[in-house]
C-alpha positions as CSV (number, residue, x, y, z in Angstrom):
1,M,-0.1,0.0,0.0
2,K,2.8,2.6,1.0
3,C,4.6,1.9,-2.4
4,K,1.4,2.7,-4.5
5,G,1.0,6.3,-2.5
6,L,5.0,7.2,-3.0
7,N,4.8,6.1,-6.6
8,E,1.6,8.1,-7.1
9,L,3.4,11.1,-5.4
10,M,6.2,10.8,-7.5
11,T,4.5,11.0,-10.7
12,E,2.3,13.5,-9.3
13,E,5.4,16.2,-8.6
14,E,6.7,15.7,-12.0
15,G,3.3,16.9,-13.2
16,M,3.5,19.8,-11.3
17,G,6.8,20.6,-12.1
18,T,5.5,20.9,-16.0
19,V,3.0,23.0,-14.9
20,E,5.1,25.3,-12.8
21,V,7.6,25.6,-15.7
22,I,4.7,26.8,-18.3
23,L,3.3,29.3,-15.6
24,I,6.5,30.3,-15.7
25,I,7.2,30.9,-19.1
26,V,3.4,32.4,-19.8
27,V,4.3,35.4,-17.0
28,L,7.7,35.9,-18.9
29,V,5.9,36.5,-22.0
30,G,3.2,38.4,-20.7
31,L,5.7,40.7,-19.1
32,V,7.6,41.0,-22.4
33,V,4.3,42.1,-24.2
34,I,3.5,44.6,-21.5
35,F,6.9,46.4,-21.4
36,K,7.4,46.0,-25.1
37,K,6.6,49.5,-25.8
38,E,9.1,51.1,-22.8
39,I,11.9,48.7,-24.1
40,V,11.8,49.8,-27.7
41,D,11.3,53.6,-26.5
42,I,14.6,53.2,-24.6
43,V,16.6,51.7,-27.2
44,N,15.3,54.5,-30.1
45,N,16.2,57.0,-27.6
46,L,19.4,55.6,-27.0
47,F,20.0,55.2,-31.0
48,D,19.3,59.1,-31.4
49,K,21.5,60.1,-28.7
50,I,24.4,58.0,-30.3
51,S,23.4,59.1,-33.9
52,K,23.3,62.9,-32.8
53,Q,26.7,62.5,-30.7
54,T,28.6,61.2,-33.8
55,D,27.3,63.8,-35.9
56,K,29.4,66.1,-33.8
57,I,32.6,64.4,-34.2
């Protein structure tokens, strides 16, 4: 009896690990989607500053 319970627990934990990894990926993708505009704006501003400074040289 105890071996069956232990086997079920082991297989259940593996399934939960998969679910946890999927949830983490979903959260990360969501953060990228939410902050995409801000990241693009920051990069564009940096490139604008770089190009303006190179024009002075």
